[in-house]
C-alpha positions as CSV (number, residue, x, y, z in Angstrom):
1,X,-0.2,0.3,0.4
2,X,3.1,2.5,0.8
3,X,4.4,1.6,-2.8
4,X,1.0,2.5,-4.3
5,X,0.4,6.0,-2.4
6,X,4.3,6.7,-3.2
7,X,3.6,5.8,-6.8
8,X,0.7,7.7,-6.8
9,X,2.2,10.9,-5.4
10,X,4.6,11.1,-8.1
11,X,1.7,10.7,-10.8
12,X,0.0,13.3,-9.4
13,X,4.1,15.4,-9.1
14,X,4.7,14.8,-12.7
15,X,1.5,15.8,-14.0
16,X,1.4,19.6,-12.4
17,X,5.2,19.5,-13.9
18,X,3.7,18.7,-17.4
19,X,1.2,21.4,-17.2
20,X,3.5,23.9,-15.5
21,X,5.7,23.3,-18.3
22,X,3.5,22.9,-21.4
23,X,1.9,26.4,-19.9
24,X,5.6,27.2,-20.8
25,X,6.1,26.1,-23.9
26,X,2.7,27.7,-24.8
27,X,3.6,31.4,-23.4
28,X,7.3,31.0,-25.4
29,X,5.4,30.0,-29.0
30,X,3.1,33.1,-28.8
31,X,6.1,35.6,-28.1
32,X,8.1,33.8,-31.2
33,X,4.9,34.4,-33.5
34,X,4.1,37.9,-32.3
35,X,5.8,40.3,-35.4
36,X,7.9,43.2,-34.5
37,X,8.6,45.9,-36.2
38,X,12.0,44.7,-37.7
39,X,10.5,42.5,-40.2
40,X,12.9,41.3,-42.9
41,X,11.3,41.5,-46.2
42,X,14.3,39.8,-48.1
43,X,15.6,37.4,-44.7
44,X,16.5,34.4,-46.2
45,X,19.7,35.7,-47.5
46,X,19.4,34.7,-51.6
47,X,19.1,38.1,-53.7
48,X,15.7,38.5,-54.8
49,X,14.5,41.3,-57.7
50,X,12.8,44.1,-55.6
51,X,10.3,44.7,-58.2
52,X,8.8,41.4,-58.4
53,X,5.0,40.5,-57.4
54,X,6.4,38.9,-54.3
55,X,8.1,41.1,-53.2
56,X,5.3,44.0,-53.9
57,X,3.1,42.0,-51.8
58,X,5.2,42.0,-49.1
59,X,6.1,45.4,-48.8
60,X,1.9,46.1,-49.5
61,X,1.4,44.1,-46.1
62,X,4.2,44.8,-43.8
63,X,3.1,49.0,-45.0
64,X,-0.8,47.7,-44.2
65,X,0.6,46.1,-41.1
66,X,2.5,49.3,-40.0
67,X,-0.3,51.8,-40.6
68,X,-3.6,49.5,-38.5
69,X,-0.9,49.7,-35.5
70,X,-0.1,53.5,-36.3
71,X,-4.4,53.9,-36.2
72,X,-4.4,51.0,-33.3
73,X,-1.6,53.3,-31.0
74,X,-3.5,56.4,-31.9
75,X,-7.5,55.0,-31.4
76,X,-5.9,53.4,-27.6
77,X,-4.5,56.9,-27.4
78,X,-7.6,58.7,-27.7
79,X,-9.6,56.1,-25.5
80,X,-7.1,56.5,-22.7
81,X,-7.5,60.6,-23.0
82,X,-11.7,60.0,-22.8
83,X,-11.2,57.7,-20.1
84,X,-8.6,60.2,-18.4
85,X,-11.6,63.6,-18.7
86,X,-14.1,60.7,-17.1
87,X,-11.6,59.7,-14.1
88,X,-10.7,63.9,-13.1
89,X,-14.8,64.8,-13.4
90,X,-15.6,61.5,-11.8
91,X,-12.8,62.3,-8.2
92,X,-14.1,65.6,-8.4
93,X,-18.0,64.6,-8.0
94,X,-16.3,62.0,-5.4
95,X,-14.5,65.1,-3.6
96,X,-17.5,66.8,-3.6
97,X,-20.1,64.2,-2.4
98,X,-17.2,63.4,1.0
99,X,-17.4,67.0,1.9
100,X,-21.0,67.2,1.7
101,X,-21.3,64.1,3.6
102,X,-18.5,65.4,6.2
103,X,-20.2,68.2,7.0
104,X,-23.8,66.8,7.1
105,X,-21.8,64.4,9.7
106,X,-20.3,67.4,11.6
107,X,-23.9,68.9,11.3
108,X,-25.3,65.4,13.3
109,X,-22.5,66.2,15.5
110,X,-23.2,69.0,16.8
111,X,-27.0,68.5,16.6
112,X,-25.6,65.1,19.6
113,X,-24.4,67.4,21.4
114,X,-26.8,69.8,22.5
115,X,-28.9,66.6,23.1
116,X,-26.2,65.8,25.5
117,X,-26.5,69.1,27.0
118,X,-30.4,68.7,27.1
119,X,-30.1,65.1,28.1
120,X,-28.0,66.5,30.8
121,X,-30.0,69.6,32.2
122,X,-32.9,67.0,32.3
123,X,-31.3,64.6,34.5
124,X,-30.5,68.0,36.9
125,X,-33.5,68.9,36.6
126,X,-35.1,65.9,36.9
127,X,-37.3,65.9,34.4
128,X,-38.0,64.1,30.7
129,X,-35.7,65.7,27.9
130,X,-38.1,67.8,25.1
131,X,-36.4,65.9,22.5
132,X,-35.0,62.7,20.4
133,X,-31.7,62.3,20.2
134,X,-31.4,63.2,16.6
135,X,-30.8,60.9,13.4
136,X,-27.9,61.1,11.5
137,X,-30.0,59.7,8.4
138,X,-28.1,58.1,5.2
139,X,-25.6,59.4,3.4
140,X,-25.4,59.5,-0.4
141,X,-23.2,56.7,-1.3
142,X,-20.4,56.8,-4.0
143,X,-21.0,56.6,-7.8
144,X,-19.0,54.1,-9.5
145,X,-16.1,54.3,-11.1
146,X,-16.0,54.5,-14.9
147,X,-14.6,52.0,-17.0
């Protein structure tokens, strides 16, 4: 029985190792497949006629790819600017909300202090207090952050 449990533990550890190595290998393959900016059109070292149809098509594909990358970069930049403006507006609104909540809490604390004084006076004069303890009430909740 001890030998069987040892074998099972070994199989489990080997499975975990294989999963990790497989994931690492897939990541490396993905990195290798990605095209960078420095693509060699004539990468095999053999001479080519630069006016041939194959080379011309490769150049056109490369230029389209570069234009697509530039357009994607501009789109991301515009989206980032819009998000920055939205975040600035949200932060200003959130700061104003916090200030309003703090002011409301301060007013409530002042009212509670007055009530405590009234409570103490009523105790000293052996009578019931004239008013109930003030309730704070709900505070404004924050707006959700822009995504």
